[in-house]
Structures are given as structure tokens and as C-alpha cells.
MITIDREN-423057 format. One line per 2 residues: number of its first residue (from 0); their letters; for each residue x, y, z of C-alpha. Coordinates in Angstrom, 1 decimal. Each point is the difference from the previous one (the first is absolute). Layout:
% residues N
NUM = A = X/Y/Z  ...
END
This chain:
% residues 275
0 = ME = 14.0/-31.5/-10.0  0.8/-3.6/0.8
2 = AT = 2.5/-1.0/2.9  3.2/-0.6/-0.9
4 = EL = 0.8/-2.0/2.6  -1.2/-3.5/-1.5
6 = SG = 0.6/-3.5/1.6  3.1/-1.2/-2.2
8 = AP = 0.2/3.3/-1.4  3.9/0.8/-0.1
10 = AD = 1.1/2.8/2.7  2.1/3.2/-0.6
12 = RQ = 3.7/-0.6/1.0  -0.3/2.7/3.0
14 = GG = -2.2/-1.5/2.8  -1.9/-2.8/-1.4
16 = RS = -2.6/2.0/-1.4  -1.8/1.4/-3.7
18 = TG = 0.5/3.7/0.5  0.5/2.5/-3.0
20 = GA = -1.9/3.3/-0.9  -0.7/1.5/-3.2
22 = GT = 3.6/0.4/-1.7  1.8/-2.1/2.1
24 = VW = 0.2/-2.6/-2.9  2.7/1.8/-1.5
26 = LR = 2.3/0.1/2.9  -0.4/-3.5/1.3
28 = VE = 2.7/-3.0/-1.0  -1.4/-2.8/-1.3
30 = PA = 2.0/-3.1/1.0  0.2/-2.8/-3.0
32 = RN = -2.6/-2.1/-0.3  0.0/-3.9/-0.7
34 = RR = -1.5/0.0/-3.6  -2.0/-3.4/-0.1
36 = AT = -2.4/-0.7/-3.0  -2.4/3.2/1.0
38 = PL = -1.2/1.9/-2.3  -0.5/2.8/2.2
40 = TR = 1.8/3.1/-0.5  0.2/3.6/1.2
42 = ER = -0.6/0.8/-3.4  -3.2/-1.9/-0.3
44 = IV = -1.4/0.9/3.0  0.3/3.8/-1.2
46 = TE = -1.5/-0.7/-2.9  -2.6/-1.4/1.1
48 = AV = -0.7/2.6/2.9  0.2/2.9/-2.9
50 = TL = -2.7/-1.8/-2.0  -2.4/-0.7/3.7
52 = LD = 0.6/3.9/0.7  -0.7/0.8/-3.6
54 = RH = -3.7/-1.9/0.6  -0.5/0.6/3.4
56 = GV = 2.5/2.8/1.6  1.8/0.3/3.0
58 = DG = -3.2/-1.2/2.3  -0.6/-3.1/-2.1
60 = LT = 3.8/-1.2/0.3  0.3/-2.8/2.5
62 = MR = 3.0/-2.1/0.8  -2.5/-2.9/0.1
64 = RL = -1.7/1.2/-3.6  3.1/0.0/-1.6
66 = AE = 1.3/-3.6/1.4  -2.7/-1.1/-1.6
68 = RL = 0.7/1.5/-3.5  3.3/-1.2/-0.1
70 = GV = -1.7/-3.5/1.3  2.4/-0.2/3.3
72 = TP = -0.7/0.3/3.6  0.4/3.6/1.8
74 = TA = 3.0/-1.3/1.9  1.9/-0.5/-2.9
76 = LY = -0.2/3.7/-1.2  1.9/0.7/3.2
78 = WH = 3.2/-1.7/-1.4  0.2/2.7/-2.5
80 = VT = -1.6/3.2/1.3  -0.6/1.2/3.8
82 = TK = -3.4/1.9/0.0  -2.5/1.0/-2.4
84 = ED = 1.6/3.5/0.4  3.0/-2.1/-1.8
86 = VL = -2.0/-0.7/-2.5  -1.4/3.2/-0.5
88 = DL = 3.3/1.4/-0.3  0.9/-2.1/-2.8
90 = AV = -3.1/0.3/-1.7  0.4/3.6/-0.2
92 = DQ = 3.7/-0.2/-1.3  -1.4/-2.3/-2.6
94 = IF = -2.3/2.3/-1.5  3.0/3.1/0.1
96 = GE = 2.0/-2.7/-2.2  -2.9/0.4/-3.3
98 = VP = 1.0/3.3/0.5  3.0/0.1/-2.9
100 = LP = 2.3/2.9/0.8  0.4/2.3/-2.8
102 = TE = 2.3/-0.1/-3.1  1.1/2.3/-2.9
104 = NA = -2.4/-2.2/-2.4  -3.0/0.0/2.9
106 = VV = -3.4/0.3/-1.4  -2.8/1.6/2.0
108 = TD = -3.5/-1.7/-0.8  -3.1/1.5/0.4
110 = DP = -1.6/-3.0/1.6  -0.2/0.1/3.8
112 = TE = -0.9/-3.6/0.2  3.2/-1.0/-1.8
114 = NA = 3.8/0.5/0.7  0.6/3.1/-0.4
116 = VV = 3.4/0.1/-1.3  2.2/-2.4/-2.1
118 = TD = 3.6/-0.5/0.5  2.8/-1.5/-1.3
120 = DP = 1.1/-1.9/3.0  -3.4/-2.2/1.2
122 = TG = 1.7/-0.4/3.0  -0.3/3.7/1.1
124 = DP = 3.9/0.0/0.8  0.4/3.1/1.7
126 = SV = 3.3/0.4/-1.9  -1.6/0.8/-3.1
128 = AA = 1.0/3.6/-1.7  -2.7/3.2/1.3
130 = GA = -1.1/2.0/-2.8  1.1/3.2/-1.0
132 = DW = -2.7/1.7/1.5  -0.9/-0.4/3.9
134 = RD = -3.3/1.1/-0.2  -1.0/-3.0/-2.9
136 = DV = 1.7/-2.4/2.4  -1.8/1.3/2.6
138 = RT = -3.5/-0.5/-1.8  1.0/-3.2/-1.6
140 = LT = 0.7/-1.9/3.5  -3.3/1.7/1.4
142 = AG = -2.0/-0.6/-2.3  1.3/-3.9/0.2
144 = WR = -0.8/0.2/3.4  -3.5/1.4/0.3
146 = AA = -0.9/-2.5/-2.6  1.6/-3.0/2.5
148 = ML = -2.5/0.9/2.8  -2.7/0.8/-2.1
150 = RH = 0.4/-4.2/-1.0  0.3/-0.2/3.6
152 = PW = -2.3/2.7/1.5  0.9/-1.6/3.4
154 = AP = 3.5/1.1/-0.1  -0.4/3.6/0.7
156 = SL = -1.0/-0.3/3.7  2.8/-1.7/0.7
158 = IG = 2.7/2.1/-1.3  0.9/1.5/3.5
160 = RP = 1.5/-3.3/1.0  3.4/-0.2/0.3
162 = ML = 1.2/-0.3/-3.2  3.0/-1.8/-0.3
164 = GP = -0.3/-2.5/-3.0  2.4/0.0/-2.8
166 = HV = -2.7/1.2/-2.8  -1.2/2.7/1.8
168 = LA = 3.6/1.3/1.3  1.2/-0.3/-3.9
170 = RT = -2.7/1.9/-1.1  0.2/3.0/2.5
172 = EF = 3.6/0.0/-0.8  -0.6/1.1/-3.7
174 = LQ = -2.6/2.3/1.3  2.3/1.7/2.7
176 = SA = 3.2/-0.2/-2.6  -2.5/1.8/-2.7
178 = LV = -1.1/2.6/2.6  3.9/0.6/0.8
180 = RA = 0.8/0.5/-3.8  -2.4/2.7/0.2
182 = GF = 1.5/1.9/2.6  -1.9/-1.0/3.0
184 = TG = 2.1/-0.9/3.0  -0.5/0.3/3.9
186 = VH = -3.3/0.3/1.5  -1.1/0.8/-3.5
188 = LA = 1.0/-3.4/-1.0  -2.0/-1.3/2.8
190 = VM = -2.9/2.2/-0.7  -0.3/-0.4/-4.0
192 = TR = 0.3/-4.2/0.6  -3.0/-0.1/2.9
194 = LV = -2.0/2.9/-2.3  0.3/-2.3/-2.9
196 = AN = 0.0/-3.2/1.7  -3.6/1.0/1.8
198 = YV = -1.3/1.5/-3.0  0.3/-3.3/-1.9
200 = IG = -1.6/-2.3/2.9  -2.7/2.8/1.0
202 = AA = -0.8/-0.3/-3.9  -0.4/-3.7/-0.1
204 = LT = -1.4/-0.5/3.3  -2.9/2.8/-1.0
206 = EA = -0.4/-1.6/-3.7  -0.2/-3.5/1.3
208 = TW = -3.0/0.7/2.7  -2.1/2.3/-2.4
210 = HQ = 1.0/-2.9/-2.3  -1.7/-2.5/1.9
212 = TN = -3.4/1.5/-0.4  -0.4/-1.5/-3.6
214 = DP = -3.8/0.8/0.0  -0.2/3.2/-2.4
216 = RV = -3.2/1.0/1.4  1.6/0.5/3.7
218 = RA = 2.6/2.0/-1.3  -2.8/2.0/-2.5
220 = EA = -2.1/-0.1/3.6  3.4/2.0/1.7
222 = RR = 0.2/2.3/-2.7  -4.0/1.1/-0.2
224 = HL = 0.1/0.4/3.9  2.7/2.8/-0.7
226 = EA = -2.2/1.3/-3.0  -3.1/0.4/2.3
228 = NA = 2.0/1.7/2.7  1.8/2.0/-2.2
230 = AA = -1.0/3.2/2.3  2.3/-1.4/2.7
232 = YP = 2.7/-1.3/-2.2  0.2/2.2/-3.1
234 = TL = 3.8/-0.3/-0.5  -0.3/-3.6/0.3
236 = TA = -2.8/0.0/-2.2  1.6/2.5/-2.3
238 = SG = 3.5/-2.0/-0.5  -1.8/-3.2/-0.9
240 = HL = 1.0/-1.8/3.2  -0.6/-4.0/-0.1
242 = DD = -0.8/0.5/-3.5  2.1/-2.3/-1.8
244 = AQ = -0.9/0.9/-3.3  1.8/2.9/0.3
246 = WS = 3.2/-1.2/0.4  1.7/-3.5/0.7
248 = DD = 1.6/-1.2/3.0  3.2/-0.5/-2.3
250 = DL = -0.1/3.9/-1.2  -0.2/1.3/3.5
252 = FL = 2.8/-2.1/1.5  2.6/1.2/-2.7
254 = RG = -1.4/3.7/0.1  0.6/-0.4/4.1
256 = LD = 3.0/-1.9/0.1  1.6/2.7/-3.1
258 = TI = -1.3/3.0/2.6  2.2/-1.9/2.8
260 = LA = 3.2/0.0/-2.7  -0.5/3.4/-0.8
262 = TD = 2.2/0.6/3.2  2.7/2.1/-0.5
264 = PG = 2.9/-1.0/2.5  1.5/2.9/-0.6
266 = AL = -2.9/2.1/1.4  0.0/-2.0/3.0
268 = TA = 1.3/1.8/3.4  2.9/-1.8/2.0
270 = TD = -1.6/1.0/3.1  -1.7/-3.0/2.3
272 = PA = -3.5/0.9/0.6  -0.3/1.2/3.7
274 = R = -0.9/-2.9/2.4
END
């Protein structure tokens, strides 16, 4: 990551240094700026950053490369963001904005590379009406979430960052409100929220990494390796492990999600696990 203290770059309001770690972009109060005749905006920076991330991944995104794409100097970027960490935080939140919040008229598609849901509200307003079935709401939300991360395979590895962006928080609020309608509260609500979120993130990360090996010969060789060692891995061989022809990723994802959503909040004990 390039240094954030560049000659001529605007300084942080505290101590004259440009500072900020992951997540701090949401906590800083930005001063009013002189809007001279410049086309550079934070929105343009983030949109171009997402394009670069899609093409080159997190390691391939540098402030210098981003500035070149925008036709400005690296110093100009620091009037709008403080560090590369800011750019990553904003980029993650932007792709969450691609996940429409479910409505009663939401439609789930079969293609994970496309928007997984269609809503009556293209802005994804968190005030949209929830459906009658909390499980349908969670299915629709998570299908769109998974689809967005598959379109942007760099994103799952960044989800562990502080998630304070408005798009992330609106969708997390919707998820938790659906789980509350199901009857989850307290620690069980926290557990279910984490269980659903980690399942979606893990599925997207695994699929995105596996699909980067687009050479069918490599994937076929992996299956042949298991078959050739069936004596050592009898269960894996019999179950069709690594055999894409048996079940699609979409089918496995939905079945796994339904297994999680089959949890009955009434069957959970109120006793916290021993510490």
C-alpha cells in the first residue's frame, strides 16, 4: 500500500498527519470543500476502484494506478479519501448497494452472475415492506448477497473489516429484523446472524476461488485424483466430492441455507454455553 503522507496532500485534522485504518472512513467528519471546476468526486473514485478491483484484485489496487485511471495525480485523491483503506471500505459498501432489499414482490433468478433479486424499489430503501415469510426474506437477501460477491470475487476476503457503511448496515438490519420475526432474540439472534452471514461469505469465497480455475482439465484432474485414490478416500469418492455434474453450486447453496433456516428458535436453550 502506498504511503498516505504525500507532499501537498491534505492533512488529517488531528496532528497534521493523514491517518486512518479500516473502517475509520465512516467515523470521520469531513470538512466542507471548495468545489472548484474539478470532475473528481468520491463517487467517481469508488466506482473506478471497483472496476480495478474486479480486474486486478486487492493487491492490484494502488492509489497511483487509481489516480492514473481517473486522470489525476495521486495527491488529488487525498482530498476525498485518506488512505487505500478508505477506498476499500467504500468499495465494499458500494457492492452491497447492488443487493436489493427484498419486497413482497421480489423475484429470485437462477443465474448467480446476475442480480439475484428484483424489487419495486431500485434504491434498496430499508423501509420497504418485508414479506410474510421470514425465511423467504432471508433467502432472497442472501441470494442477492452471494451473487454480488461472485460478481466481485475480491469482496469476500474484505468482509471481516469494520462494516459501518450505510448499504451494509441497511441489509444487516433487514436480516436481523427477519430473524427477530422468526423469534430469535439475545444471544440466539447474534448466533443466527453470524451463522447466516458466515455461510454466505464462505460459500461465495469458496466458489469464487474454485471458479478462478476455469480450465476444465484441471478440475477434471482433481476428480480423477480422488477416484484413483478411492481406497484412501472412499467417502469422498462415493459422495461425488468435487464433481460439479452431480449438484450445482446454486442447488448446494440453497439447500445449505435451508438447513440453517430450519433451526427452531423455540428449541434453543436459554443457557449460555460454558465459558
